[in-house]
C-alpha positions as MATLAB code, in Angstrom:
seq = 'MEYGRIERSMYVDATPEVVYEVISSPTHLKEWWPDDAAYEPSPGSVGTLTWQNDTGHDAVSITVVDAEPHSLFSFRWTHPADEAAAVGNSLFVTFELAPSGDGTSVRMTETGFREMGWEIAVLEQQYNEHVQGWDYHLARLGDYVTRLVARR';
ca = [
     -75.564   71.736   59.849;
     -71.954   71.164   60.478;
     -72.247   69.607   64.211;
     -68.470   70.515   65.301;
     -69.186   73.464   67.622;
     -71.562   74.538   70.188;
     -71.414   78.078   71.511;
     -73.178   79.321   74.718;
     -73.147   82.920   75.757;
     -74.882   84.313   79.431;
     -75.020   87.187   82.004;
     -74.654   86.050   85.275;
     -75.421   88.095   88.396;
     -72.661   87.995   90.237;
     -68.367   88.551   90.166;
     -66.466   86.981   87.818;
     -64.754   85.480   90.974;
     -67.623   83.612   92.203;
     -68.829   82.264   88.705;
     -65.447   80.562   88.180;
     -65.504   78.973   91.903;
     -69.310   77.555   90.492;
     -67.774   76.558   87.381;
     -64.283   74.614   88.522;
     -64.991   73.671   92.449;
     -66.796   70.133   92.308;
     -68.726   70.746   94.867;
     -69.656   73.710   93.509;
     -70.452   72.330   89.472;
     -72.352   68.821   91.266;
     -74.908   71.311   92.155;
     -75.924   72.602   88.543;
     -74.093   69.960   86.157;
     -73.505   66.526   87.002;
     -74.627   64.466   89.734;
     -71.159   64.328   91.201;
     -67.869   65.305   90.257;
     -64.227   64.187   91.580;
     -61.339   65.881   90.133;
     -58.770   69.185   90.978;
     -59.790   72.171   89.641;
     -55.995   72.714   88.062;
     -54.546   71.733   85.023;
     -53.703   68.225   84.279;
     -56.050   66.398   86.920;
     -57.844   63.348   85.722;
     -61.191   62.388   87.213;
     -64.995   62.088   86.704;
     -68.158   63.326   86.571;
     -71.206   61.185   87.021;
     -74.630   60.575   86.641;
     -77.101   58.994   87.997;
     -79.835   57.015   85.648;
     -82.415   53.923   86.165;
     -79.610   51.578   85.915;
     -77.266   52.949   87.967;
     -74.901   55.971   87.307;
     -72.921   56.573   83.907;
     -69.152   58.101   84.762;
     -67.171   60.372   82.407;
     -63.916   60.694   82.717;
     -62.757   64.762   82.520;
     -59.268   66.141   82.093;
     -58.673   69.985   83.199;
     -57.084   71.885   80.338;
     -56.276   75.671   81.625;
     -57.388   77.477   85.380;
     -56.961   80.322   85.364;
     -58.525   82.036   88.533;
     -62.180   84.596   87.385;
     -61.180   84.315   83.726;
     -61.277   80.669   81.755;
     -61.931   77.274   82.837;
     -61.263   74.718   79.976;
     -61.456   71.080   79.469;
     -61.826   67.618   77.953;
     -64.496   65.085   78.856;
     -66.039   61.938   77.625;
     -62.600   60.209   76.930;
     -61.792   56.231   77.892;
     -60.610   56.209   81.266;
     -57.516   54.391   80.272;
     -56.072   56.835   77.877;
     -55.239   60.494   78.047;
     -57.703   63.366   76.338;
     -56.259   64.429   73.628;
     -58.016   65.740   70.061;
     -60.341   62.593   68.497;
     -61.217   60.783   71.724;
     -62.699   64.094   73.725;
     -64.570   67.081   73.677;
     -63.487   70.293   74.281;
     -65.292   72.655   76.868;
     -64.258   75.967   77.861;
     -65.865   78.227   79.626;
     -64.531   81.889   79.190;
     -65.823   84.601   81.884;
     -65.176   88.719   81.994;
     -66.268   91.430   84.267;
     -70.127   92.808   82.939;
     -71.229   95.804   84.891;
     -72.273   94.324   88.588;
     -71.503   90.966   87.360;
     -70.180   88.361   84.247;
     -70.190   87.476   81.171;
     -69.762   83.743   80.611;
     -69.291   82.209   77.174;
     -69.590   78.559   76.944;
     -68.355   76.695   73.453;
     -68.027   72.538   73.243;
     -65.799   71.511   70.699;
     -64.235   68.127   69.116;
     -67.597   66.254   67.655;
     -66.381   66.218   64.272;
     -62.495   64.780   65.998;
     -64.384   62.266   67.565;
     -64.805   60.073   63.451;
     -68.354   59.108   64.828;
     -70.588   57.875   61.284;
     -72.967   61.076   60.635;
     -75.793   59.722   62.497;
     -73.803   59.722   65.386;
     -71.915   62.380   65.610;
     -75.434   64.143   64.799;
     -77.284   62.565   67.812;
     -74.142   62.996   70.199;
     -74.229   67.189   69.338;
     -77.655   66.665   69.780;
     -78.057   65.847   73.116;
     -75.041   68.210   73.965;
     -76.375   71.212   72.660;
     -80.523   70.158   75.122;
     -77.972   69.143   78.024;
     -76.240   72.641   77.675;
     -79.609   74.508   77.396;
     -80.584   72.891   80.532;
     -77.024   73.272   83.039;
     -76.359   76.318   81.979;
     -80.034   78.048   82.830;
     -79.570   75.876   86.981;
     -76.440   77.284   86.436;
     -77.434   80.563   86.607;
     -80.811   79.655   88.773;
     -77.566   77.620   91.458;
     -75.394   81.176   91.146;
     -78.328   83.329   91.953;
     -79.303   81.280   94.868;
     -75.366   80.669   96.229;
     -74.917   84.908   96.192;
     -79.064   84.993   97.804;
     -76.817   83.143  101.201;
     -74.328   85.068  101.097;
];
């Protein structure tokens, strides 16, 4: 296995406007992915994503790369808080949105694992953890959008 790229595609029964809001807004993001999120959904914004755990919390850095309303949202994450996000110190996530019938086709990719310079065992562990994480959280994204649209 190459451990270089995670790619997932899904259909969400909501407009690209709604889906974009859910994947780019910290308020919505924390409903399906991290426990807390602090950043501005605009290119160059730097912030944090935080998950609660048994010993307190884990916070990771996020830097927004692209924010094209209703079509593209991308960011680098997991870089050291005191360093600018770049190839080799962060992973790159892209959400591409396209209208599809009455809903939205979503393609999520995460890359940069091999560029991190990890030993093969760490690379394999990190890659597999992210595969499991995205499978879990993207299902939550779909569920959250369904609940959100039902409330509107």
